[in-house]
PDB file with one MODEL, atoms N, CA, C and O in Angstrom:
MODEL        1
ATOM      1  N   MET A   1      14.431  13.173   8.865  1.00  0.00           N
ATOM      2  CA  MET A   1      13.003  13.297   9.181  1.00  0.00           C
ATOM      3  C   MET A   1      12.743  12.731  10.582  1.00  0.00           C
ATOM      4  O   MET A   1      13.179  11.626  10.906  1.00  0.00           O
ATOM      5  N   PRO A   2      12.031  13.500  11.401  1.00  0.00           N
ATOM      6  CA  PRO A   2      11.702  13.033  12.762  1.00  0.00           C
ATOM      7  C   PRO A   2      10.871  11.704  12.687  1.00  0.00           C
ATOM      8  O   PRO A   2      10.105  11.464  11.754  1.00  0.00           O
ATOM      9  N   THR A   3      11.075  10.906  13.688  1.00  0.00           N
ATOM     10  CA  THR A   3      10.371   9.634  13.760  1.00  0.00           C
ATOM     11  C   THR A   3       9.495   9.634  15.012  1.00  0.00           C
ATOM     12  O   THR A   3       9.682  10.417  15.944  1.00  0.00           O
ATOM     13  N   LYS A   4       8.539   8.723  14.984  1.00  0.00           N
ATOM     14  CA  LYS A   4       7.639   8.586  16.145  1.00  0.00           C
ATOM     15  C   LYS A   4       7.346   7.097  16.315  1.00  0.00           C
ATOM     16  O   LYS A   4       6.871   6.446  15.385  1.00  0.00           O
ATOM     17  N   PRO A   5       7.628   6.559  17.500  1.00  0.00           N
ATOM     18  CA  PRO A   5       7.335   5.160  17.719  1.00  0.00           C
ATOM     19  C   PRO A   5       5.874   4.899  17.779  1.00  0.00           C
ATOM     20  O   PRO A   5       5.105   5.724  18.271  1.00  0.00           O
ATOM     21  N   ILE A   6       5.466   3.730  17.272  1.00  0.00           N
ATOM     22  CA  ILE A   6       4.118   3.274  17.330  1.00  0.00           C
ATOM     23  C   ILE A   6       4.159   1.767  17.689  1.00  0.00           C
ATOM     24  O   ILE A   6       5.191   1.103  17.586  1.00  0.00           O
ATOM     25  N   SER A   7       3.024   1.287  18.097  1.00  0.00           N
ATOM     26  CA  SER A   7       2.890  -0.115  18.401  1.00  0.00           C
ATOM     27  C   SER A   7       1.821  -0.740  17.502  1.00  0.00           C
ATOM     28  O   SER A   7       0.699  -0.237  17.443  1.00  0.00           O
ATOM     29  N   ILE A   8       2.146  -1.804  16.815  1.00  0.00           N
ATOM     30  CA  ILE A   8       1.197  -2.446  15.938  1.00  0.00           C
ATOM     31  C   ILE A   8       1.245  -3.962  16.165  1.00  0.00           C
ATOM     32  O   ILE A   8       2.195  -4.519  16.717  1.00  0.00           O
ATOM     33  N   THR A   9       0.187  -4.573  15.715  1.00  0.00           N
ATOM     34  CA  THR A   9       0.139  -6.051  15.739  1.00  0.00           C
ATOM     35  C   THR A   9       0.021  -6.504  14.292  1.00  0.00           C
ATOM     36  O   THR A   9      -0.824  -5.999  13.553  1.00  0.00           O
ATOM     37  N   ILE A  10       0.876  -7.473  13.869  1.00  0.00           N
ATOM     38  CA  ILE A  10       0.816  -7.957  12.495  1.00  0.00           C
ATOM     39  C   ILE A  10       0.713  -9.460  12.531  1.00  0.00           C
ATOM     40  O   ILE A  10       1.037 -10.107  13.527  1.00  0.00           O
ATOM     41  N   ASP A  11       0.247 -10.007  11.403  1.00  0.00           N
ATOM     42  CA  ASP A  11       0.114 -11.453  11.287  1.00  0.00           C
ATOM     43  C   ASP A  11       1.502 -12.129  11.447  1.00  0.00           C
ATOM     44  O   ASP A  11       2.529 -11.579  11.050  1.00  0.00           O
ATOM     45  N   GLU A  12       1.488 -13.314  12.031  1.00  0.00           N
ATOM     46  CA  GLU A  12       2.730 -13.977  12.288  1.00  0.00           C
ATOM     47  C   GLU A  12       3.522 -14.266  11.030  1.00  0.00           C
ATOM     48  O   GLU A  12       4.748 -14.162  11.045  1.00  0.00           O
ATOM     49  N   ASP A  13       2.845 -14.635   9.918  1.00  0.00           N
ATOM     50  CA  ASP A  13       3.613 -14.947   8.700  1.00  0.00           C
ATOM     51  C   ASP A  13       4.265 -13.680   8.150  1.00  0.00           C
ATOM     52  O   ASP A  13       5.374 -13.728   7.618  1.00  0.00           O
ATOM     53  N   VAL A  14       3.563 -12.534   8.282  1.00  0.00           N
ATOM     54  CA  VAL A  14       4.134 -11.249   7.836  1.00  0.00           C
ATOM     55  C   VAL A  14       5.320 -10.938   8.707  1.00  0.00           C
ATOM     56  O   VAL A  14       6.341 -10.488   8.187  1.00  0.00           O
ATOM     57  N   SER A  15       5.248 -11.147   9.968  1.00  0.00           N
ATOM     58  CA  SER A  15       6.327 -10.905  10.922  1.00  0.00           C
ATOM     59  C   SER A  15       7.551 -11.705  10.555  1.00  0.00           C
ATOM     60  O   SER A  15       8.670 -11.193  10.568  1.00  0.00           O
ATOM     61  N   HIS A  16       7.328 -12.997  10.221  1.00  0.00           N
ATOM     62  CA  HIS A  16       8.473 -13.856   9.828  1.00  0.00           C
ATOM     63  C   HIS A  16       9.152 -13.386   8.593  1.00  0.00           C
ATOM     64  O   HIS A  16      10.380 -13.386   8.504  1.00  0.00           O
ATOM     65  N   LYS A  17       8.333 -12.968   7.597  1.00  0.00           N
ATOM     66  CA  LYS A  17       8.877 -12.393   6.337  1.00  0.00           C
ATOM     67  C   LYS A  17       9.643 -11.121   6.604  1.00  0.00           C
ATOM     68  O   LYS A  17      10.714 -10.913   6.035  1.00  0.00           O
ATOM     69  N   LEU A  18       9.123 -10.281   7.445  1.00  0.00           N
ATOM     70  CA  LEU A  18       9.768  -9.052   7.783  1.00  0.00           C
ATOM     71  C   LEU A  18      11.106  -9.296   8.475  1.00  0.00           C
ATOM     72  O   LEU A  18      12.128  -8.686   8.159  1.00  0.00           O
ATOM     73  N   ASP A  19      11.048 -10.212   9.429  1.00  0.00           N
ATOM     74  CA  ASP A  19      12.312 -10.564  10.147  1.00  0.00           C
ATOM     75  C   ASP A  19      13.405 -11.106   9.220  1.00  0.00           C
ATOM     76  O   ASP A  19      14.583 -10.770   9.342  1.00  0.00           O
ATOM     77  N   ARG A  20      12.955 -11.973   8.272  1.00  0.00           N
ATOM     78  CA  ARG A  20      13.915 -12.583   7.378  1.00  0.00           C
ATOM     79  C   ARG A  20      14.525 -11.529   6.421  1.00  0.00           C
ATOM     80  O   ARG A  20      15.734 -11.493   6.196  1.00  0.00           O
ATOM     81  N   LEU A  21      13.641 -10.681   5.873  1.00  0.00           N
ATOM     82  CA  LEU A  21      14.102  -9.613   5.029  1.00  0.00           C
ATOM     83  C   LEU A  21      15.085  -8.662   5.699  1.00  0.00           C
ATOM     84  O   LEU A  21      16.137  -8.353   5.140  1.00  0.00           O
ATOM     85  N   ALA A  22      14.742  -8.205   6.885  1.00  0.00           N
ATOM     86  CA  ALA A  22      15.565  -7.329   7.630  1.00  0.00           C
ATOM     87  C   ALA A  22      16.966  -7.985   7.987  1.00  0.00           C
ATOM     88  O   ALA A  22      18.005  -7.328   7.923  1.00  0.00           O
ATOM     89  N   THR A  23      16.935  -9.214   8.336  1.00  0.00           N
ATOM     90  CA  THR A  23      18.153  -9.916   8.604  1.00  0.00           C
ATOM     91  C   THR A  23      19.070 -10.071   7.375  1.00  0.00           C
ATOM     92  O   THR A  23      20.276  -9.827   7.424  1.00  0.00           O
ATOM     93  N   GLU A  24      18.418 -10.495   6.263  1.00  0.00           N
ATOM     94  CA  GLU A  24      19.164 -10.730   5.028  1.00  0.00           C
ATOM     95  C   GLU A  24      19.760  -9.434   4.453  1.00  0.00           C
ATOM     96  O   GLU A  24      20.831  -9.449   3.845  1.00  0.00           O
ATOM     97  N   THR A  25      19.060  -8.330   4.652  1.00  0.00           N
ATOM     98  CA  THR A  25      19.483  -7.066   4.052  1.00  0.00           C
ATOM     99  C   THR A  25      20.213  -6.112   5.013  1.00  0.00           C
ATOM    100  O   THR A  25      20.685  -5.046   4.617  1.00  0.00           O
ATOM    101  N   HIS A  26      20.290  -6.523   6.271  1.00  0.00           N
ATOM    102  CA  HIS A  26      20.944  -5.740   7.344  1.00  0.00           C
ATOM    103  C   HIS A  26      20.283  -4.370   7.441  1.00  0.00           C
ATOM    104  O   HIS A  26      20.965  -3.366   7.645  1.00  0.00           O
ATOM    105  N   ARG A  27      18.956  -4.324   7.295  1.00  0.00           N
ATOM    106  CA  ARG A  27      18.181  -3.093   7.502  1.00  0.00           C
ATOM    107  C   ARG A  27      17.247  -3.336   8.675  1.00  0.00           C
ATOM    108  O   ARG A  27      16.963  -4.469   9.061  1.00  0.00           O
ATOM    109  N   LYS A  28      16.782  -2.214   9.225  1.00  0.00           N
ATOM    110  CA  LYS A  28      15.811  -2.299  10.332  1.00  0.00           C
ATOM    111  C   LYS A  28      14.462  -2.671   9.748  1.00  0.00           C
ATOM    112  O   LYS A  28      14.135  -2.353   8.605  1.00  0.00           O
ATOM    113  N   LYS A  29      13.705  -3.347  10.569  1.00  0.00           N
ATOM    114  CA  LYS A  29      12.309  -3.679  10.193  1.00  0.00           C
ATOM    115  C   LYS A  29      11.496  -2.433   9.944  1.00  0.00           C
ATOM    116  O   LYS A  29      10.636  -2.399   9.064  1.00  0.00           O
ATOM    117  N   SER A  30      11.780  -1.397  10.735  1.00  0.00           N
ATOM    118  CA  SER A  30      11.028  -0.139  10.601  1.00  0.00           C
ATOM    119  C   SER A  30      11.236   0.474   9.195  1.00  0.00           C
ATOM    120  O   SER A  30      10.348   1.148   8.673  1.00  0.00           O
ATOM    121  N   TYR A  31      12.397   0.235   8.601  1.00  0.00           N
ATOM    122  CA  TYR A  31      12.676   0.765   7.250  1.00  0.00           C
ATOM    123  C   TYR A  31      11.637   0.140   6.301  1.00  0.00           C
ATOM    124  O   TYR A  31      11.016   0.871   5.529  1.00  0.00           O
ATOM    125  N   TYR A  32      11.432  -1.159   6.332  1.00  0.00           N
ATOM    126  CA  TYR A  32      10.495  -1.850   5.430  1.00  0.00           C
ATOM    127  C   TYR A  32       9.048  -1.501   5.749  1.00  0.00           C
ATOM    128  O   TYR A  32       8.234  -1.368   4.835  1.00  0.00           O
ATOM    129  N   VAL A  33       8.721  -1.356   6.987  1.00  0.00           N
ATOM    130  CA  VAL A  33       7.365  -0.935   7.346  1.00  0.00           C
ATOM    131  C   VAL A  33       7.084   0.469   6.796  1.00  0.00           C
ATOM    132  O   VAL A  33       6.032   0.695   6.196  1.00  0.00           O
ATOM    133  N   ASN A  34       8.018   1.419   6.995  1.00  0.00           N
ATOM    134  CA  ASN A  34       7.836   2.741   6.441  1.00  0.00           C
ATOM    135  C   ASN A  34       7.741   2.738   4.933  1.00  0.00           C
ATOM    136  O   ASN A  34       6.891   3.444   4.391  1.00  0.00           O
ATOM    137  N   GLU A  35       8.580   1.971   4.210  1.00  0.00           N
ATOM    138  CA  GLU A  35       8.506   1.895   2.771  1.00  0.00           C
ATOM    139  C   GLU A  35       7.147   1.309   2.301  1.00  0.00           C
ATOM    140  O   GLU A  35       6.558   1.787   1.332  1.00  0.00           O
ATOM    141  N   ALA A  36       6.692   0.310   2.979  1.00  0.00           N
ATOM    142  CA  ALA A  36       5.420  -0.332   2.609  1.00  0.00           C
ATOM    143  C   ALA A  36       4.266   0.673   2.820  1.00  0.00           C
ATOM    144  O   ALA A  36       3.373   0.787   1.980  1.00  0.00           O
ATOM    145  N   LEU A  37       4.301   1.367   3.904  1.00  0.00           N
ATOM    146  CA  LEU A  37       3.263   2.375   4.181  1.00  0.00           C
ATOM    147  C   LEU A  37       3.295   3.503   3.178  1.00  0.00           C
ATOM    148  O   LEU A  37       2.257   3.938   2.679  1.00  0.00           O
ATOM    149  N   ARG A  38       4.499   3.977   2.884  1.00  0.00           N
ATOM    150  CA  ARG A  38       4.610   5.034   1.868  1.00  0.00           C
ATOM    151  C   ARG A  38       4.050   4.627   0.536  1.00  0.00           C
ATOM    152  O   ARG A  38       3.343   5.420  -0.086  1.00  0.00           O
ATOM    153  N   ALA A  39       4.327   3.434   0.065  1.00  0.00           N
ATOM    154  CA  ALA A  39       3.820   2.886  -1.152  1.00  0.00           C
ATOM    155  C   ALA A  39       2.300   2.752  -1.096  1.00  0.00           C
ATOM    156  O   ALA A  39       1.605   3.109  -2.048  1.00  0.00           O
ATOM    157  N   TYR A  40       1.786   2.234   0.025  1.00  0.00           N
ATOM    158  CA  TYR A  40       0.368   2.096   0.134  1.00  0.00           C
ATOM    159  C   TYR A  40      -0.339   3.433   0.121  1.00  0.00           C
ATOM    160  O   TYR A  40      -1.364   3.562  -0.548  1.00  0.00           O
ATOM    161  N   PHE A  41       0.154   4.430   0.824  1.00  0.00           N
ATOM    162  CA  PHE A  41      -0.445   5.737   0.852  1.00  0.00           C
ATOM    163  C   PHE A  41      -0.416   6.378  -0.534  1.00  0.00           C
ATOM    164  O   PHE A  41      -1.377   7.035  -0.936  1.00  0.00           O
ATOM    165  N   GLU A  42       0.672   6.189  -1.256  1.00  0.00           N
ATOM    166  CA  GLU A  42       0.784   6.742  -2.614  1.00  0.00           C
ATOM    167  C   GLU A  42      -0.298   6.130  -3.498  1.00  0.00           C
ATOM    168  O   GLU A  42      -0.953   6.842  -4.259  1.00  0.00           O
ATOM    169  N   GLU A  43      -0.487   4.827  -3.402  1.00  0.00           N
ATOM    170  CA  GLU A  43      -1.551   4.152  -4.194  1.00  0.00           C
ATOM    171  C   GLU A  43      -2.900   4.671  -3.823  1.00  0.00           C
ATOM    172  O   GLU A  43      -3.731   4.913  -4.699  1.00  0.00           O
ATOM    173  N   ILE A  44      -3.141   4.847  -2.584  1.00  0.00           N
ATOM    174  CA  ILE A  44      -4.473   5.315  -2.085  1.00  0.00           C
ATOM    175  C   ILE A  44      -4.682   6.740  -2.623  1.00  0.00           C
ATOM    176  O   ILE A  44      -5.768   7.053  -3.110  1.00  0.00           O
ATOM    177  N   GLU A  45      -3.693   7.578  -2.545  1.00  0.00           N
ATOM    178  CA  GLU A  45      -3.789   8.955  -3.010  1.00  0.00           C
ATOM    179  C   GLU A  45      -4.078   8.932  -4.538  1.00  0.00           C
ATOM    180  O   GLU A  45      -4.951   9.664  -5.004  1.00  0.00           O
ATOM    181  N   ASP A  46      -3.383   8.133  -5.281  1.00  0.00           N
ATOM    182  CA  ASP A  46      -3.599   7.995  -6.715  1.00  0.00           C
ATOM    183  C   ASP A  46      -4.981   7.588  -7.016  1.00  0.00           C
ATOM    184  O   ASP A  46      -5.604   8.134  -7.926  1.00  0.00           O
ATOM    185  N   TYR A  47      -5.500   6.632  -6.275  1.00  0.00           N
ATOM    186  CA  TYR A  47      -6.847   6.093  -6.462  1.00  0.00           C
ATOM    187  C   TYR A  47      -7.829   7.223  -6.168  1.00  0.00           C
ATOM    188  O   TYR A  47      -8.767   7.439  -6.935  1.00  0.00           O
ATOM    189  N   GLN A  48      -7.626   7.946  -5.069  1.00  0.00           N
ATOM    190  CA  GLN A  48      -8.577   9.051  -4.717  1.00  0.00           C
ATOM    191  C   GLN A  48      -8.564  10.150  -5.809  1.00  0.00           C
ATOM    192  O   GLN A  48      -9.618  10.701  -6.123  1.00  0.00           O
ATOM    193  N   ILE A  49      -7.420  10.468  -6.375  1.00  0.00           N
ATOM    194  CA  ILE A  49      -7.334  11.427  -7.441  1.00  0.00           C
ATOM    195  C   ILE A  49      -8.130  10.936  -8.658  1.00  0.00           C
ATOM    196  O   ILE A  49      -8.934  11.671  -9.232  1.00  0.00           O
ATOM    197  N   ALA A  50      -7.881   9.658  -9.039  1.00  0.00           N
ATOM    198  CA  ALA A  50      -8.636   9.139 -10.175  1.00  0.00           C
ATOM    199  C   ALA A  50     -10.137   9.089  -9.921  1.00  0.00           C
ATOM    200  O   ALA A  50     -10.936   9.359 -10.818  1.00  0.00           O
ATOM    201  N   LEU A  51     -10.496   8.760  -8.757  1.00  0.00           N
ATOM    202  CA  LEU A  51     -11.922   8.637  -8.405  1.00  0.00           C
ATOM    203  C   LEU A  51     -12.577  10.072  -8.475  1.00  0.00           C
ATOM    204  O   LEU A  51     -13.687  10.237  -8.981  1.00  0.00           O
ATOM    205  N   SER A  52     -11.848  11.073  -7.955  1.00  0.00           N
ATOM    206  CA  SER A  52     -12.388  12.367  -8.018  1.00  0.00           C
ATOM    207  C   SER A  52     -12.524  12.940  -9.441  1.00  0.00           C
ATOM    208  O   SER A  52     -13.454  13.685  -9.750  1.00  0.00           O
ATOM    209  N   ARG A  53     -11.547  12.555 -10.300  1.00  0.00           N
ATOM    210  CA  ARG A  53     -11.630  12.956 -11.679  1.00  0.00           C
ATOM    211  C   ARG A  53     -12.778  12.315 -12.413  1.00  0.00           C
ATOM    212  O   ARG A  53     -13.309  12.882 -13.368  1.00  0.00           O
ATOM    213  N   LYS A  54     -13.171  11.110 -11.963  1.00  0.00           N
ATOM    214  CA  LYS A  54     -14.274  10.416 -12.594  1.00  0.00           C
ATOM    215  C   LYS A  54     -15.609  10.865 -11.969  1.00  0.00           C
ATOM    216  O   LYS A  54     -16.665  10.383 -12.380  1.00  0.00           O
ATOM    217  N   GLY A  55     -15.578  11.756 -11.009  1.00  0.00           N
ATOM    218  CA  GLY A  55     -16.795  12.205 -10.398  1.00  0.00           C
ATOM    219  C   GLY A  55     -17.198  11.420  -9.164  1.00  0.00           C
ATOM    220  O   GLY A  55     -18.341  11.492  -8.713  1.00  0.00           O
ATOM    221  N   GLY A  56     -16.249  10.668  -8.621  1.00  0.00           N
ATOM    222  CA  GLY A  56     -16.494   9.927  -7.392  1.00  0.00           C
ATOM    223  C   GLY A  56     -17.229   8.637  -7.514  1.00  0.00           C
ATOM    224  O   GLY A  56     -17.623   8.039  -6.513  1.00  0.00           O
ATOM    225  N   LYS A  57     -17.427   8.178  -8.777  1.00  0.00           N
ATOM    226  CA  LYS A  57     -18.201   6.975  -8.963  1.00  0.00           C
ATOM    227  C   LYS A  57     -17.213   5.861  -9.445  1.00  0.00           C
ATOM    228  O   LYS A  57     -16.230   6.101 -10.146  1.00  0.00           O
ATOM    229  N   THR A  58     -17.564   4.643  -9.009  1.00  0.00           N
ATOM    230  CA  THR A  58     -16.840   3.502  -9.481  1.00  0.00           C
ATOM    231  C   THR A  58     -17.623   2.777 -10.523  1.00  0.00           C
ATOM    232  O   THR A  58     -18.843   2.923 -10.605  1.00  0.00           O
ATOM    233  N   VAL A  59     -16.953   2.006 -11.315  1.00  0.00           N
ATOM    234  CA  VAL A  59     -17.590   1.203 -12.382  1.00  0.00           C
ATOM    235  C   VAL A  59     -17.056  -0.227 -12.288  1.00  0.00           C
ATOM    236  O   VAL A  59     -15.867  -0.439 -12.054  1.00  0.00           O
ATOM    237  N   SER A  60     -17.925  -1.180 -12.469  1.00  0.00           N
ATOM    238  CA  SER A  60     -17.477  -2.563 -12.446  1.00  0.00           C
ATOM    239  C   SER A  60     -16.585  -2.820 -13.643  1.00  0.00           C
ATOM    240  O   SER A  60     -16.658  -2.105 -14.641  1.00  0.00           O
ATOM    241  N   LEU A  61     -15.739  -3.843 -13.549  1.00  0.00           N
ATOM    242  CA  LEU A  61     -14.851  -4.189 -14.647  1.00  0.00           C
ATOM    243  C   LEU A  61     -15.624  -4.476 -15.954  1.00  0.00           C
ATOM    244  O   LEU A  61     -15.263  -4.055 -17.052  1.00  0.00           O
ATOM    245  N   ALA A  62     -16.688  -5.210 -15.740  1.00  0.00           N
ATOM    246  CA  ALA A  62     -17.535  -5.514 -16.931  1.00  0.00           C
ATOM    247  C   ALA A  62     -18.058  -4.281 -17.606  1.00  0.00           C
ATOM    248  O   ALA A  62     -18.023  -4.162 -18.830  1.00  0.00           O
ATOM    249  N   ASN A  63     -18.549  -3.351 -16.796  1.00  0.00           N
ATOM    250  CA  ASN A  63     -19.066  -2.082 -17.394  1.00  0.00           C
ATOM    251  C   ASN A  63     -17.966  -1.242 -18.014  1.00  0.00           C
ATOM    252  O   ASN A  63     -18.164  -0.607 -19.050  1.00  0.00           O
ATOM    253  N   ALA A  64     -16.778  -1.241 -17.359  1.00  0.00           N
ATOM    254  CA  ALA A  64     -15.658  -0.471 -17.930  1.00  0.00           C
ATOM    255  C   ALA A  64     -15.266  -1.046 -19.265  1.00  0.00           C
ATOM    256  O   ALA A  64     -15.035  -0.300 -20.216  1.00  0.00           O
ATOM    257  N   LYS A  65     -15.185  -2.380 -19.359  1.00  0.00           N
ATOM    258  CA  LYS A  65     -14.863  -3.015 -20.672  1.00  0.00           C
ATOM    259  C   LYS A  65     -15.893  -2.685 -21.702  1.00  0.00           C
ATOM    260  O   LYS A  65     -15.558  -2.458 -22.864  1.00  0.00           O
ATOM    261  N   LYS A  66     -17.162  -2.652 -21.301  1.00  0.00           N
ATOM    262  CA  LYS A  66     -18.218  -2.375 -22.239  1.00  0.00           C
ATOM    263  C   LYS A  66     -18.122  -0.952 -22.734  1.00  0.00           C
ATOM    264  O   LYS A  66     -18.271  -0.692 -23.928  1.00  0.00           O
ATOM    265  N   GLU A  67     -17.862   0.020 -21.777  1.00  0.00           N
ATOM    266  CA  GLU A  67     -17.683   1.457 -22.129  1.00  0.00           C
ATOM    267  C   GLU A  67     -16.535   1.654 -23.041  1.00  0.00           C
ATOM    268  O   GLU A  67     -16.604   2.461 -23.968  1.00  0.00           O
ATOM    269  N   LEU A  68     -15.449   0.919 -22.800  1.00  0.00           N
ATOM    270  CA  LEU A  68     -14.260   1.063 -23.629  1.00  0.00           C
ATOM    271  C   LEU A  68     -14.254   0.254 -24.913  1.00  0.00           C
ATOM    272  O   LEU A  68     -13.363   0.407 -25.748  1.00  0.00           O
ATOM    273  N   GLY A  69     -15.259  -0.614 -25.070  1.00  0.00           N
ATOM    274  CA  GLY A  69     -15.360  -1.472 -26.255  1.00  0.00           C
ATOM    275  C   GLY A  69     -14.342  -2.563 -26.277  1.00  0.00           C
ATOM    276  O   GLY A  69     -13.874  -2.954 -27.346  1.00  0.00           O
ATOM    277  N   ILE A  70     -13.982  -3.071 -25.112  1.00  0.00           N
ATOM    278  CA  ILE A  70     -12.998  -4.143 -25.026  1.00  0.00           C
ATOM    279  C   ILE A  70     -13.691  -5.487 -24.921  1.00  0.00           C
ATOM    280  O   ILE A  70     -13.027  -6.520 -24.838  1.00  0.00           O
TER     281      ILE A  70
ENDMDL
END
């Protein structure tokens, strides 16, 4: 898959964790950034699908429990 360089700024603690993980696993930091973004986008897409199936409306947890009889 073709790649494209980007420039981002991340929190220092996230940077340290990413550095440590990449070093310990002998993988590039970009590998973990790509994996994290893929997982995030998948979650967002799933959320959008669920929201569209519900008619685009959200419900509070309290109301959802009430509707479900929990």
